[in-house]
ZARO-533458 format. One line per 8 residues: number of its first residue (from 0); their letters; for each residue x negated, y, z of C-alpha. Coordinates in Angstrom, 2 decimals. Example, Ala and Ser with C-alpha at 12.3 -4.5 7.8 and 13.67 -1.06 7.14 Angstrom:
// residues 2
0	as	-12.30 -4.50 7.80  -13.67 -1.06 7.14
//
This chain:
// residues 389
0	msessfrp	-0.08 -19.72 -45.54  1.52 -17.49 -48.17  2.89 -14.11 -47.08  6.39 -15.22 -48.15  6.32 -18.15 -45.69  4.94 -16.05 -42.81  7.12 -16.01 -39.69  6.51 -12.96 -37.49
8	kpylllta	8.52 -14.21 -34.49  5.58 -15.71 -32.50  3.57 -12.51 -32.87  6.58 -10.40 -31.91  7.06 -12.55 -28.79  3.40 -12.16 -27.91  3.72 -8.40 -28.39  6.81 -8.15 -26.17
16	lsalgaai	5.42 -10.36 -23.40  2.03 -8.67 -23.33  3.74 -5.26 -23.19  5.82 -6.51 -20.23  2.69 -7.88 -18.55  0.94 -4.54 -19.06  3.93 -2.68 -17.58  3.93 -4.90 -14.47
24	siwqtrgf	0.16 -4.48 -14.10  0.52 -0.71 -14.36  3.16 -0.82 -11.61  0.88 -2.99 -9.48  -2.00 -0.56 -10.03  0.23 2.31 -8.95  1.16 0.37 -5.81  -2.47 -0.46 -5.10
32	fqtrsgtg	-3.57 3.16 -5.24  -0.59 4.39 -3.23  -1.24 1.79 -0.55  -5.00 2.41 -0.39  -4.59 6.20 -0.33  -1.82 6.18 2.27  0.73 7.86 -0.01  3.07 4.89 -0.38
40	afktfcni	6.37 4.19 1.34  6.64 2.08 4.50  8.37 -0.66 2.52  8.70 -1.62 -1.13  11.24 -3.69 -3.01  8.81 -6.62 -3.16  8.29 -6.89 0.61  10.84 -9.58 1.43
48	getfdcta	10.65 -11.49 4.68  7.50 -13.19 5.87  6.58 -14.88 2.61  6.73 -12.14 -0.02  4.59 -9.16 0.94  3.05 -7.00 -1.78  1.49 -4.64 0.77  -0.47 -7.49 2.34
56	iemsrfae	-1.70 -8.51 -1.13  -2.68 -4.92 -2.03  -4.57 -4.48 1.25  -6.44 -7.76 0.88  -10.08 -7.69 -0.18  -9.00 -10.08 -2.97  -7.02 -7.27 -4.64  -10.23 -5.58 -5.84
64	lfpglpls	-12.61 -6.48 -8.61  -15.09 -4.36 -6.67  -14.41 -1.58 -4.12  -11.93 0.92 -5.52  -11.15 -0.99 -8.74  -7.99 -3.11 -8.55  -7.77 -6.45 -10.32  -4.55 -5.16 -11.86
72	glaiagys	-6.68 -2.64 -13.77  -8.46 -5.58 -15.42  -5.03 -7.05 -16.19  -3.99 -3.82 -17.95  -7.03 -4.15 -20.21  -6.35 -7.85 -20.85  -2.69 -7.36 -21.74  -3.55 -4.36 -23.90
80	lililslm	-6.02 -6.50 -25.84  -3.46 -9.28 -26.34  -0.92 -6.64 -27.43  -3.31 -5.14 -30.00  -4.28 -8.57 -31.34  -0.61 -9.58 -31.61  0.19 -6.45 -33.59  -2.78 -7.18 -35.86
88	glssefrk	-1.29 -10.62 -36.47  1.75 -9.02 -38.10  -0.46 -7.94 -40.98  -2.00 -10.34 -43.46  -5.02 -8.04 -43.60  -6.07 -9.03 -40.05  -4.35 -12.36 -39.40  -7.11 -14.82 -40.20
96	nlkpllva	-9.11 -16.05 -37.18  -6.70 -14.40 -34.71  -5.30 -17.67 -33.37  -8.55 -18.74 -31.62  -8.91 -15.27 -30.14  -5.33 -15.21 -28.85  -5.66 -18.72 -27.43  -8.87 -17.68 -25.68
104	ttgialaf	-7.54 -14.41 -24.24  -4.23 -15.88 -23.08  -6.07 -18.91 -21.70  -8.36 -16.68 -19.65  -5.33 -14.77 -18.37  -3.66 -18.04 -17.33  -6.81 -19.23 -15.58  -6.95 -15.97 -13.59
112	slvylaim	-3.30 -16.47 -12.65  -3.88 -19.97 -11.33  -6.97 -18.94 -9.36  -5.20 -15.94 -7.81  -2.13 -18.00 -6.98  -4.40 -20.35 -5.02  -5.98 -17.35 -3.26  -2.56 -15.97 -2.28
120	vlaigklc	-1.44 -19.32 -0.88  -4.65 -20.50 0.77  -6.53 -17.31 1.74  -3.96 -14.53 2.14  -0.95 -16.61 3.16  1.47 -14.30 1.33  3.02 -14.19 -2.12  3.70 -11.28 -4.45
128	ilclgvda	6.84 -11.33 -6.59  5.19 -9.21 -9.27  2.18 -11.55 -9.32  4.48 -14.53 -9.81  6.15 -12.68 -12.68  2.73 -12.15 -14.26  2.01 -15.88 -13.81  5.18 -16.77 -15.73
136	inialfai	4.25 -14.34 -18.51  0.75 -15.83 -18.79  2.12 -19.36 -19.08  4.46 -18.23 -21.87  1.71 -16.29 -23.68  -0.65 -19.27 -23.66  2.07 -21.66 -24.86  3.00 -19.36 -27.74
144	alrlpgas	-0.63 -18.78 -28.72  -1.23 -22.54 -28.91  1.71 -22.91 -31.31  0.63 -20.18 -33.69  0.19 -21.46 -37.24  -3.33 -21.50 -38.59  -4.24 -19.08 -41.35  -4.60 -20.32 -44.88
152	agdsgsrp	-7.68 -19.78 -46.97  -5.99 -16.96 -48.84  -5.30 -14.83 -45.77  -7.51 -11.89 -45.04  -9.52 -11.94 -41.85  -10.39 -9.58 -39.04  -13.87 -8.18 -39.18  -16.08 -7.90 -36.09
160	ghllaaga	-15.67 -4.14 -36.20  -11.89 -4.50 -35.98  -12.16 -6.80 -32.98  -14.63 -4.50 -31.23  -12.26 -1.60 -31.84  -9.40 -3.62 -30.33  -11.49 -4.38 -27.24  -12.59 -0.76 -26.90
168	gavliafa	-9.00 0.42 -27.25  -7.87 -1.96 -24.50  -10.58 -0.69 -22.15  -9.70 2.94 -22.86  -6.01 2.26 -22.18  -6.87 0.65 -18.85  -9.22 3.49 -17.91  -6.57 6.10 -18.69
176	flkglnpl	-4.08 4.41 -16.36  -6.66 3.86 -13.62  -7.54 7.54 -13.74  -3.96 8.79 -13.95  -2.51 6.58 -11.22  -5.20 7.16 -8.59  -4.20 10.16 -6.41  -7.76 10.33 -5.10
184	ygvneevl	-9.42 10.36 -8.51  -12.00 13.12 -8.57  -12.26 13.31 -4.79  -15.89 13.42 -3.75  -16.63 10.04 -2.18  -19.51 11.57 -0.27  -17.01 13.77 1.57  -15.00 10.70 2.53
192	ndrvesil	-18.12 8.83 3.60  -19.17 11.81 5.69  -15.77 11.69 7.39  -16.39 8.07 8.37  -19.85 8.91 9.68  -18.48 11.84 11.68  -15.87 9.54 13.22  -18.52 7.03 14.24
200	atppvave	-20.71 9.80 15.63  -17.93 11.10 17.89  -18.61 10.13 21.52  -15.91 7.68 22.67  -13.71 8.63 25.59  -11.54 6.53 27.86  -7.91 6.63 26.76  -5.25 5.73 29.31
208	ipadapsi	-2.68 3.38 27.80  0.56 3.00 29.79  1.68 -0.59 30.29  4.97 0.05 28.51  3.48 1.94 25.54  4.80 0.52 22.25  2.16 -1.22 20.20  1.63 -3.41 17.14
216	geanapit	-1.03 -6.09 17.00  -2.73 -8.44 19.43  -2.89 -7.14 23.00  -6.51 -8.35 23.35  -7.69 -7.12 19.94  -11.29 -5.85 19.95  -10.28 -2.54 18.37  -7.57 -0.17 19.59
224	ivkfsdfe	-6.17 2.77 17.67  -4.05 5.16 19.75  -1.89 7.60 17.83  -0.39 10.78 19.32  2.36 12.05 17.06  5.48 14.16 16.69  8.38 12.62 14.76  9.32 15.96 13.22
232	cpacrlga	5.78 16.67 12.01  5.28 16.19 8.22  1.57 15.50 8.70  2.46 12.79 11.22  4.62 11.10 8.60  1.65 11.06 6.21  -0.51 9.73 9.04  2.04 6.99 9.67
240	qsihplfk	2.03 6.04 5.99  -1.77 5.90 5.95  -2.06 3.48 8.89  0.99 1.36 8.03  -0.90 -0.85 5.52  -3.56 -1.46 8.18  -1.04 -3.52 10.16  -1.30 -6.15 7.40
248	rfskevrf	-5.07 -5.95 6.87  -6.06 -6.06 10.56  -3.16 -7.86 12.25  -5.51 -9.84 14.54  -8.36 -7.37 14.92  -6.67 -4.05 15.72  -4.05 -3.05 18.27  -2.11 0.09 17.33
256	vflnfpla	-0.66 2.04 20.27  1.87 4.85 19.81  2.19 7.78 22.22  4.40 10.85 21.94  3.17 14.41 21.65  6.17 16.52 20.56  5.19 20.09 19.75  7.89 21.56 21.97
264	pecnadpg	7.40 22.86 25.54  10.73 21.37 26.62  9.12 17.94 26.90  5.39 18.57 26.44  3.22 19.11 29.53  0.53 21.05 27.65  0.47 24.52 29.30  -0.97 25.99 26.13
272	lkrsihpf	2.15 25.16 24.14  4.24 28.32 24.52  6.90 27.93 21.85  8.83 25.14 20.21  7.32 24.33 16.84  9.59 21.34 16.19  13.01 21.77 17.84  14.14 18.16 17.23
280	aceaaava	10.91 16.51 18.31  11.84 15.92 21.98  15.10 14.21 21.10  13.42 12.08 18.43  10.72 11.01 20.91  13.39 10.06 23.47  15.22 7.98 20.86  11.94 6.20 19.99
288	vcaarqgk	11.32 5.41 23.67  14.83 3.97 23.97  14.49 1.97 20.76  11.32 0.44 22.21  13.30 -0.65 25.27  15.57 -2.58 22.91  12.57 -4.16 21.16  13.13 -2.08 18.01
296	yaeayeal	10.31 0.45 18.17  8.62 -0.38 14.85  11.90 -0.16 12.95  12.92 3.09 14.68  9.45 4.55 14.10  9.82 4.02 10.35  13.41 5.29 10.27  12.53 8.47 12.16
304	fehqssfe	9.65 9.36 9.86  11.53 8.41 6.70  14.50 10.58 7.62  12.91 13.41 9.59  14.38 15.95 7.16  17.87 14.82 8.26  17.42 15.49 11.98  20.31 17.24 13.75
312	hgkiaslv	20.75 17.89 17.45  22.71 15.11 19.09  22.72 12.92 15.97  19.23 11.41 15.87  20.26 8.29 17.80  23.12 7.60 15.40  20.78 8.20 12.43  18.39 5.54 13.76
320	aakvpgid	21.22 3.13 14.60  22.50 3.43 11.02  19.07 2.47 9.64  17.97 -0.18 12.15  19.96 -3.44 12.16  20.73 -4.89 15.58  20.20 -1.76 17.64  22.90 -0.87 20.19
328	ltkleeck	23.95 2.75 19.64  25.82 3.01 22.96  22.75 1.92 24.93  20.58 4.18 22.79  22.73 7.22 23.60  22.85 6.39 27.31  19.10 5.77 27.51  18.26 8.98 25.62
336	nlpstaea	19.56 11.11 28.49  17.99 9.16 31.37  15.40 10.96 33.55  13.07 7.97 33.11  13.13 8.52 29.34  12.17 12.17 29.64  9.45 11.20 32.11  8.04 8.60 29.65
344	vrrdtvig	7.75 11.24 26.92  6.21 13.78 29.29  3.76 11.19 30.62  2.45 10.63 27.08  1.89 14.36 26.66  0.03 14.52 29.99  -2.36 11.85 28.68  -2.75 13.72 25.39
352	talkvqst	-3.36 17.05 27.11  -6.09 15.48 29.27  -7.71 14.25 26.05  -7.50 17.76 24.55  -4.99 16.79 21.87  -4.13 20.08 20.17  -2.48 19.01 16.93  -0.62 16.06 15.49
360	ptfflngr	-1.39 13.49 14.42  -4.42 12.81 16.58  -5.91 9.33 16.72  -8.42 7.61 18.97  -10.32 4.74 17.33  -11.83 2.84 20.24  -11.96 6.18 22.01  -13.34 8.17 19.06
368	kieggipt	-11.17 11.18 18.34  -9.79 11.70 14.82  -7.73 14.82 14.18  -5.39 14.75 11.21  -4.68 12.03 8.71  -7.21 10.24 6.54  -6.65 7.98 3.50  -6.02 4.32 4.19
376	hvwvdaie	-9.23 3.11 2.54  -11.23 5.49 4.75  -9.52 3.91 7.76  -10.60 0.52 6.42  -14.24 1.67 6.14  -14.19 3.16 9.64  -12.64 0.05 11.21  -15.08 -2.28 9.44
384	kvksl	-18.01 -0.21 10.70  -16.64 -0.09 14.25  -16.33 -3.89 14.13  -20.05 -4.12 13.43  -21.13 -1.83 16.27
//
């Protein structure tokens, strides 16, 4: 092919699509690390209904190439390589022999897409919108690569050194994003492992669970996590974010129970609590109890933590009602002031005081006390080890 008859459009399309694929993979990697570290939001734009659930995909064991390394990191490297090769194809100096390489790399990407699509459907039972977008990109990349014109004898060719440099560049790009997007990068894993071992070494205690305590998960699950929290407590919000992905990973194996421990003597039975640390906490706890009576606890729980900075006296019920579809504000307001509601909150604090809860959040993993929040992946390790006990 003479340089005058060269048409750059296929290579430009490959460049644009591979750049888009890399961008999506970078976003997926960011979501993976946020979910696994417990720093992500309760919901994302790609959690839609029962079918599309990116959090469930990110929490699945199939989201990792090996522990701590997301498959999307491999995708960043793959798309970066296709991008570099496509840019090389715009120059006659490198064009020869690129078609087989582009067909091979895009073909491998498509094969991964098909295998992972089968895993999502058959093993996980959920779909990821971003993954489906990547699938469409891989189909297009492979189709374009197949239609690339072959190089003529007069075209220059890529040398092995050039191709090795392209591969090394792709790996370095992926590594830079993996390092930059991981909020726990540089954290000593031995410290985290020691935290798991200290949890397992804690002597279990019996935790009283009221019959009407709100919970998520199977009632007869072999593992129970009880959380004592304060809806005005910033650390409790982080604790809520760290366990939220676990609902998807251990939906059949773990029951999550939620009890109130507002750091305010107005509703807390702990005699050691002398002053109100969180002035809105009692009202928020009462609203949560009343939301549970309407079958809306999980939604109210998220709304309260997401908007804790907007708390105002007398307006927390209306704040929740504005964020939770289907909740009855009139009933919520009436319930909030009932003596039985105040008693339910106080009863939780009596249980917590008996268990020597002194700060929030405090968790009990099958009776083993955990003070403060821990990253989601540490929760996963601890739960998996408790399962094997």
